[in-house]
C-alpha positions as CSV (number, residue, x, y, z in Angstrom):
1,M,-15.0,-65.5,-77.9
2,K,-11.4,-65.1,-78.7
3,K,-9.2,-66.6,-76.1
4,I,-7.5,-63.2,-75.4
5,L,-10.6,-62.4,-73.4
6,L,-9.4,-64.7,-70.7
7,S,-6.2,-62.8,-70.3
8,F,-8.0,-59.5,-70.3
9,T,-10.0,-60.6,-67.3
10,I,-7.1,-62.1,-65.4
11,I,-4.5,-59.5,-66.0
12,A,-6.4,-57.1,-63.7
13,L,-5.9,-59.4,-60.8
14,S,-2.6,-59.6,-59.0
15,V,-1.2,-62.8,-57.7
16,G,1.6,-63.3,-55.2
17,S,3.6,-66.3,-56.3
18,L,4.2,-68.8,-53.6
19,F,7.1,-71.2,-53.8
20,A,8.1,-74.2,-51.7
21,Q,11.7,-74.8,-50.8
22,E,12.7,-77.8,-52.8
23,D,15.5,-80.3,-52.1
24,D,14.8,-82.0,-55.4
25,K,17.1,-80.5,-58.1
26,K,14.6,-80.7,-60.9
27,L,11.9,-79.0,-58.9
28,S,14.3,-76.5,-57.5
29,K,15.3,-75.5,-61.0
30,I,11.6,-74.7,-61.8
31,A,11.2,-72.8,-58.5
32,F,14.1,-70.5,-59.5
33,Q,12.5,-70.0,-62.9
34,M,9.3,-68.9,-61.2
35,V,11.3,-66.4,-59.2
36,D,12.9,-65.1,-62.3
37,R,9.5,-64.9,-64.0
38,K,10.6,-67.3,-66.8
39,Y,7.1,-68.7,-67.1
40,E,7.5,-70.3,-70.5
41,D,10.4,-72.3,-69.0
42,V,8.4,-73.1,-66.0
43,V,5.5,-74.7,-67.9
44,K,7.9,-76.4,-70.4
45,N,9.9,-78.1,-67.6
46,A,6.9,-78.8,-65.4
47,E,5.1,-80.4,-68.4
48,K,8.1,-82.6,-68.9
49,L,8.1,-83.7,-65.3
50,S,4.4,-84.5,-65.5
51,E,5.3,-87.1,-68.1
52,D,8.0,-88.6,-65.9
53,S,6.8,-91.6,-63.8
54,E,8.7,-90.2,-60.8
55,Y,7.0,-86.9,-60.9
56,R,3.6,-87.3,-62.7
57,R,1.8,-87.8,-59.4
58,N,3.8,-85.3,-57.4
59,P,1.6,-82.3,-56.4
60,T,4.5,-79.9,-56.5
61,T,4.9,-80.6,-60.2
62,Y,1.3,-79.4,-60.8
63,M,1.7,-76.5,-58.4
64,Y,4.4,-75.0,-60.7
65,L,2.4,-75.9,-63.8
66,A,-0.7,-74.2,-62.4
67,Q,1.1,-71.1,-61.3
68,G,3.2,-70.9,-64.5
69,Y,0.2,-71.1,-66.8
70,F,-1.8,-68.6,-64.7
71,E,1.0,-66.1,-65.1
72,L,1.1,-66.7,-68.8
73,A,-2.7,-66.3,-68.9
74,R,-2.6,-62.9,-67.2
75,N,0.1,-61.5,-69.5
76,L,-1.2,-60.4,-72.9
77,E,2.3,-60.8,-74.5
78,Y,2.0,-64.6,-74.2
79,Q,-1.6,-64.8,-75.5
80,E,-0.8,-65.9,-79.1
81,D,1.5,-68.7,-78.1
82,Y,-0.5,-69.8,-75.1
83,P,-4.2,-69.3,-75.9
84,S,-5.4,-72.0,-73.5
85,A,-3.2,-71.0,-70.6
86,I,-6.1,-70.5,-68.1
87,K,-7.6,-73.9,-69.0
88,E,-4.2,-75.5,-68.5
89,S,-3.8,-73.7,-65.1
90,L,-7.2,-75.0,-64.0
91,K,-6.3,-78.6,-65.0
92,A,-3.0,-78.4,-63.2
93,A,-4.7,-76.9,-60.1
94,Y,-7.1,-79.8,-59.9
95,K,-4.3,-82.3,-60.1
96,M,-2.2,-80.4,-57.5
97,V,-5.1,-80.6,-55.1
98,K,-5.9,-84.2,-56.0
99,Y,-2.4,-85.5,-55.4
100,A,-1.8,-83.3,-52.4
101,E,-4.9,-84.7,-50.7
102,K,-3.8,-88.3,-51.5
103,E,-0.5,-87.6,-49.8
104,D,-2.2,-85.7,-46.9
105,N,0.1,-82.8,-47.9
106,A,-1.7,-80.1,-45.9
107,K,1.4,-77.8,-46.1
108,L,1.4,-77.6,-49.8
109,L,-2.3,-76.9,-49.9
110,K,-1.9,-74.2,-47.3
111,I,0.9,-72.3,-49.1
112,N,-1.2,-72.4,-52.3
113,D,-4.4,-71.2,-50.7
114,D,-3.9,-67.6,-51.8
115,F,-3.0,-68.7,-55.4
116,L,-6.1,-70.9,-55.6
117,T,-8.3,-68.1,-54.3
118,K,-7.0,-65.7,-57.0
119,L,-7.5,-68.4,-59.6
120,K,-11.0,-69.0,-58.5
121,D,-11.7,-65.2,-58.4
122,S,-10.5,-64.9,-62.0
123,V,-12.5,-67.8,-63.3
124,I,-15.7,-66.6,-61.6
125,K,-15.3,-63.3,-63.4
126,I,-14.7,-65.1,-66.7
127,A,-17.9,-67.1,-66.2
128,E,-19.8,-64.0,-65.4
129,I,-18.7,-62.4,-68.7
130,Y,-19.9,-65.4,-70.6
131,Y,-23.2,-65.5,-68.8
132,D,-23.8,-61.8,-69.2
133,T,-23.3,-62.1,-72.9
134,D,-25.8,-64.9,-73.4
135,N,-23.5,-67.9,-73.2
136,P,-24.5,-69.8,-70.0
137,R,-23.1,-73.0,-71.3
138,K,-19.6,-71.6,-71.4
139,A,-20.2,-70.0,-68.0
140,A,-21.2,-73.3,-66.5
141,Y,-18.1,-74.9,-68.0
142,Y,-15.8,-72.6,-66.2
143,M,-17.6,-72.9,-62.9
144,S,-17.3,-76.7,-63.2
145,K,-13.6,-76.3,-63.3
146,I,-13.6,-74.4,-60.0
147,V,-15.4,-77.1,-58.1
148,K,-12.9,-79.7,-59.3
149,F,-10.2,-78.1,-57.1
150,D,-12.6,-76.6,-54.5
151,A,-15.5,-79.0,-54.1
152,D,-16.7,-77.4,-50.9
153,D,-17.5,-74.0,-52.4
154,Y,-21.3,-74.4,-52.5
155,S,-21.7,-70.8,-53.7
156,V,-20.0,-71.9,-56.9
157,W,-22.0,-75.1,-57.1
158,L,-25.2,-73.1,-56.9
159,M,-24.3,-70.7,-59.6
160,K,-23.0,-73.5,-61.7
161,G,-26.4,-75.1,-61.5
162,V,-28.1,-71.9,-62.5
163,Y,-25.9,-71.6,-65.5
164,E,-26.5,-75.3,-66.4
165,I,-30.3,-74.9,-66.2
166,K,-30.1,-71.7,-68.3
167,S,-28.2,-73.6,-70.9
168,R,-30.8,-76.4,-70.9
169,N,-28.5,-78.9,-69.2
170,I,-31.3,-79.6,-66.8
171,G,-30.1,-82.8,-65.3
172,E,-26.7,-81.5,-64.3
173,G,-28.2,-78.2,-63.2
174,V,-30.7,-79.9,-60.8
175,K,-27.9,-82.0,-59.3
176,S,-25.6,-79.0,-58.8
177,I,-28.3,-76.9,-57.2
178,K,-29.5,-79.8,-55.0
179,L,-26.0,-80.3,-53.7
180,A,-25.6,-76.6,-53.0
181,M,-28.9,-76.1,-51.2
182,E,-28.4,-79.2,-49.1
183,N,-25.3,-77.4,-47.7
184,I,-26.2,-73.8,-47.7
185,D,-28.2,-72.8,-44.6
186,A,-28.2,-69.9,-42.1
187,N,-24.8,-71.0,-40.8
188,Y,-23.1,-71.3,-44.2
189,V,-20.2,-68.8,-44.6
190,P,-19.1,-68.3,-48.2
191,D,-15.5,-67.7,-49.3
192,E,-14.7,-64.0,-49.6
193,V,-14.3,-64.2,-53.4
194,S,-17.5,-66.1,-53.9
195,A,-19.8,-64.3,-51.5
196,Q,-21.1,-62.1,-54.3
197,T,-21.7,-65.4,-56.3
198,L,-23.7,-66.7,-53.4
199,V,-25.9,-63.6,-53.2
200,N,-26.5,-63.6,-56.9
201,G,-27.0,-67.3,-57.1
202,L,-29.7,-67.3,-54.5
203,E,-31.5,-64.5,-56.3
204,E,-31.3,-66.5,-59.5
205,W,-32.5,-69.6,-57.7
206,A,-35.4,-67.8,-56.2
207,T,-36.5,-66.6,-59.7
208,L,-36.3,-70.2,-61.0
209,V,-38.3,-71.5,-58.1
210,K,-41.0,-68.8,-58.4
211,N,-41.3,-69.5,-62.1
212,G,-42.0,-73.1,-61.4
213,E,-40.9,-74.4,-64.8
214,Y,-38.2,-76.6,-63.5
215,N,-39.6,-77.7,-60.2
216,K,-40.8,-81.0,-61.4
217,Y,-37.3,-82.0,-62.4
218,F,-36.2,-81.6,-58.8
219,D,-38.9,-83.9,-57.7
220,A,-37.3,-86.7,-59.7
221,Y,-34.2,-86.2,-57.5
222,K,-36.3,-86.3,-54.3
223,F,-35.7,-82.6,-53.7
224,E,-38.9,-80.8,-52.9
225,V,-39.2,-77.4,-54.5
226,N,-42.3,-75.2,-54.8
227,E,-43.1,-71.6,-55.6
228,S,-43.8,-70.7,-51.9
229,Q,-40.1,-71.1,-51.1
230,A,-39.0,-68.2,-53.3
231,P,-39.5,-65.4,-50.6
232,G,-37.4,-67.4,-48.1
233,I,-34.6,-67.9,-50.7
234,L,-34.6,-64.2,-51.4
235,A,-34.5,-63.5,-47.7
236,M,-31.5,-65.7,-47.4
237,S,-29.8,-63.9,-50.2
238,K,-30.3,-60.6,-48.4
239,E,-29.0,-62.0,-45.2
240,K,-25.8,-63.3,-46.9
241,E,-25.0,-59.8,-48.1
242,K,-23.3,-59.3,-44.8
243,Y,-20.4,-61.4,-46.1
244,L,-19.8,-59.1,-49.1
245,I,-16.6,-57.1,-49.2
246,G,-17.7,-53.6,-50.2
247,E,-21.0,-52.8,-51.8
248,K,-23.2,-55.3,-53.6
249,I,-22.5,-55.4,-57.3
250,D,-25.4,-54.4,-59.4
251,V,-26.0,-57.2,-61.9
252,A,-27.4,-54.9,-64.6
253,S,-24.3,-52.7,-64.4
254,R,-22.0,-55.7,-64.4
255,K,-23.8,-56.9,-67.5
256,K,-23.1,-53.6,-69.3
257,E,-19.4,-53.9,-68.4
258,S,-19.3,-57.5,-69.6
259,E,-20.8,-56.5,-72.9
260,V,-18.2,-53.8,-73.4
261,I,-15.4,-56.4,-72.7
262,Y,-17.1,-58.9,-75.0
263,K,-17.4,-56.5,-77.8
264,S,-13.8,-55.5,-77.5
265,F,-12.9,-58.9,-79.0
266,K,-14.0,-60.7,-82.1
267,S,-15.2,-64.2,-81.8
268,D,-12.6,-66.7,-83.0
269,T,-13.1,-70.5,-83.1
270,E,-15.1,-72.0,-80.3
271,E,-12.9,-73.4,-77.5
272,E,-12.9,-77.1,-77.2
273,E,-14.2,-78.1,-73.8
274,D,-11.9,-81.0,-73.2
275,D,-10.9,-82.7,-70.0
276,D,-7.7,-84.3,-68.9
277,D,-8.5,-85.3,-65.4
278,E,-6.3,-88.3,-64.7
């Protein structure tokens, strides 16, 4: 699908930019550029800093890089020049979290919680569009990018596993679902933006279990699965609906909307699913 689809999805979501007060002159310069909405300058200068040995492991560098690319991704006017902006934002978000955790920089993570939530919400919707239009491989790819910066969101892990199995990546799908279901129980509370993902993921998981086609693969990972578990999984899905904000989204209706969005754009070259996770 043409990369403009990513911007089309993201542009509908608003994000409140969060900026740290910087004593460092180079980082302060980028902070002011963010305030002035000079996003091209933000990513240009943050990219330069990421190549500087003094800044390449500084989480604030990647905070501005992630936020800057996200803003470019959600503005159609930048689409031609920055077709991979959402992917670059995801890469930078991962590095921001990675280096912040190494520094025990809880403050930076806290002030970026809202940004990361909006980024996750955007990418979940992108993944849904791909899944609804018969591209579970691409859907799994985007979900995999979320768990790189938010490894404790087991709702995303579960749906990632479903997408992987549907794309015949059985091994990775089994591992993702196993990890998710080992952590999702009656006490598990999903993030607000991934509550719907959890409800849908459990429904999809129940269908796979009931079908029985893949259960033998879970045995290889010492994770017991059998058809009799399907009703209990569906009951859990129903119970988790209490965490939804608003009404439950009808998957069939969502699929129709996804198809409309998908058909609005002509397929271009396939995006290269590369990684740059230093």
